[in-house]
C-alpha positions in Angstrom: 133.4 76.5 80.5 134.2 78.0 83.3 131.4 80.6 82.7 128.8 78.1 82.3 129.7 76.4 85.4 129.3 79.7 87.2 126.1 80.1 85.9 124.9 77.0 86.8 125.8 77.4 90.6 124.4 81.3 90.4 121.2 79.6 89.2 121.1 76.5 91.9 121.9 79.2 94.3 118.4 81.0 93.3 116.5 77.9 93.2 117.7 77.1 96.5 116.3 80.3 97.8 113.3 80.8 96.3 112.1 83.2 93.6 113.3 86.7 93.3 110.6 89.3 94.5 109.6 93.0 94.3 113.0 95.1 93.8 115.1 92.0 93.6 113.5 90.9 90.6 113.0 94.6 89.2 117.2 94.4 89.2 117.7 90.8 87.4 115.2 91.7 84.7 116.9 95.5 83.9 120.5 93.5 84.6 119.4 91.6 81.7 118.4 93.9 79.4 119.6 96.9 78.3 116.3 99.0 77.8 114.2 101.2 80.4 111.6 99.9 82.6 109.3 101.9 80.2 110.6 99.4 77.3 111.1 95.9 78.7 108.2 93.5 78.0 107.2 91.2 80.4 104.7 88.7 80.5 102.5 89.2 83.6 100.2 86.5 85.4 97.7 88.6 87.7 95.8 86.3 90.2 92.3 86.6 89.8 91.4 86.5 93.3 93.5 89.6 94.0 92.0 92.3 95.8 90.5 95.1 93.2 91.3 92.8 90.0 88.4 92.5 87.7 87.7 89.5 85.4 87.2 90.5 81.8 83.1 90.2 82.3 83.1 92.5 84.9 85.4 94.8 82.6 82.5 94.7 79.7 80.0 95.2 82.5 78.6 92.1 82.7 79.3 92.2 86.3 81.0 88.5 85.9 79.8 85.1 88.2 81.7 83.8 90.3 82.4 80.7 88.5 84.7 78.4 90.5 86.2 77.2 86.7 87.4 80.5 86.0 91.2 80.0 86.0 93.3 81.5 88.9 95.3 83.5 87.0 95.2 86.1 84.2 98.3 86.5 81.4 99.2 90.0 79.9 102.1 91.4 77.8 102.8 94.8 79.9 105.6 96.9 80.1 107.8 96.3 83.6 106.6 100.0 84.6 102.6 98.9 83.8 103.9 95.5 85.6 104.8 97.4 88.4 102.0 99.4 88.5 99.4 96.8 88.5 101.2 95.0 91.7 101.2 98.0 93.6 98.0 99.4 92.6 96.6 95.5 93.9 98.6 95.8 96.7 100.8 92.4 96.0 104.2 91.3 95.1 105.8 91.4 92.0 107.6 87.5 92.2 109.6 86.0 89.4 108.6 83.2 87.5 110.8 82.3 84.6 113.0 85.6 83.8 115.6 83.5 81.2 112.6 83.4 78.4 112.9 86.6 75.9 110.2 88.3 77.4 110.5 87.5 81.4 107.8 85.9 83.1 106.5 87.5 86.7 103.2 87.2 88.7 101.3 89.2 91.0 100.5 88.0 93.9 100.4 88.1 97.7 103.6 86.3 98.0 103.8 85.8 102.1 99.8 84.1 101.8 101.1 82.5 99.2 104.0 80.6 100.9 102.2 80.2 104.0 99.1 78.3 101.9 102.0 76.1 100.5 102.9 75.6 104.0 100.0 74.9 105.3 99.0 72.8 102.9 102.4 70.8 103.4 101.3 70.5 107.4 98.4 69.3 106.3 99.6 66.1 103.8 102.1 65.2 106.6 99.5 64.9 109.3 97.4 63.3 106.9 100.1 60.6 106.6 100.9 60.2 110.3 97.2 60.2 112.1 99.1 59.7 115.5 101.2 63.1 115.1 98.8 65.5 114.8 99.9 69.3 113.9 98.3 72.6 115.3 95.6 74.0 112.8 96.0 77.4 111.8 94.3 80.3 110.4 95.0 83.7 108.8 93.8 86.9 109.2 94.5 89.6 107.1 94.3 93.7 108.9 94.6 96.5 106.7 96.2 99.6 109.0 93.5 102.5 109.5 90.6 100.1 109.6 87.5 101.0 111.4 87.6 100.6 115.0 84.3 98.6 114.9 85.4 96.5 112.2 88.6 96.0 114.0 86.8 94.1 116.6 84.5 92.4 114.7 87.6 90.6 113.1 89.6 90.3 116.3 86.8 88.4 118.5 86.8 86.2 115.0 90.2 85.9 115.7 89.9 85.1 119.2 87.1 82.7 119.2 90.1 80.6 117.3 92.5 81.4 119.6 89.9 79.6 122.5 89.7 76.6 120.2 93.1 76.2 120.2 94.3 77.1 116.8 97.5 79.2 116.1 96.6 82.7 114.2 98.7 83.9 111.5 98.6 88.0 111.6 99.0 90.0 108.3 98.9 93.6 108.2 99.1 95.3 105.1 99.0 99.3 104.6 98.7 101.6 101.4 101.6 105.0 100.9 98.9 106.8 102.4 99.2 105.3 105.4 102.7 105.0 105.7 103.3 108.2 104.9 101.3 109.7 107.7 103.4 107.1 109.8 106.5 105.2 108.5 105.4 103.2 111.9 102.0 102.4 111.0 102.0 98.7 110.9 103.9 98.3 114.4 101.0 100.5 115.2 98.4 98.5 114.2 100.2 95.6 115.3 99.7 97.5 119.1 95.6 97.7 118.5 95.6 94.1 117.3 97.4 93.3 120.7 95.2 95.1 122.7 91.9 93.6 121.6 93.3 90.1 121.9 94.6 90.5 125.5 95.2 87.5 127.6 93.7 85.5 124.7 97.1 84.7 122.8 100.4 85.7 122.8 102.9 87.0 119.8 105.2 84.5 118.5 109.0 87.0 118.5 108.7 90.2 116.6 106.8 90.7 113.2 108.4 90.0 109.9 108.1 92.6 107.1 108.7 92.7 103.1 110.9 95.0 101.4 108.7 97.8 100.8 107.8 97.8 104.7 103.7 97.8 103.4 103.1 94.4 104.9 103.9 92.7 107.7 103.0 89.2 109.6 103.3 87.6 112.7 102.2 84.4 114.5 99.8 84.4 117.3 99.3 81.3 119.4 96.8 80.5 122.3 97.8 81.9 125.6 96.7 78.6 127.0 96.2 74.8 126.5 92.7 73.2 127.5 92.8 71.9 130.6 
């Protein structure tokens, strides 16, 4: 009975803290199984909108129509090692969905973007309920470390146009393994390039938050001044 009570408390604490991601979900699965990452089978949900993911039609050479009715994720049973590899190749996070099942369920998804979208939808819902207390509009911009200077300038110009309209801009910076090996502080380097181009049009809020692997970070920019 004491063990069951302890497990229930642990489950409640996990739910309060949110889902396990990346190395934490991998550790949890390994601790619950007496097998290696190559032998453990998981049910992997892959976001079809993730960069680099191909739909079944595209893999068969049909080109694939971008149909709005197409499901937002695909499901496949793979080894834990394959799930880690797929998430790494797609440059997304591995998130625990239901680890108590005999075949644990995990999801390959951009978790910081997912949380941001959930937060945005919650903000919109609250503003719809109270029209007299409108929350500021937000926009997200993703930059990949090593981006060409011209492409960077174009994306920052777009971001500045939203800052000038009074939008808060969430900047997400990602890096592949090669760039991290060349510069272990590549996310901060990339942030510096963005700040230089944004100039007086916006102000970074606090310090950049990085994920556990150090290959993704995000930081909010606010307009430097309100309309007069």
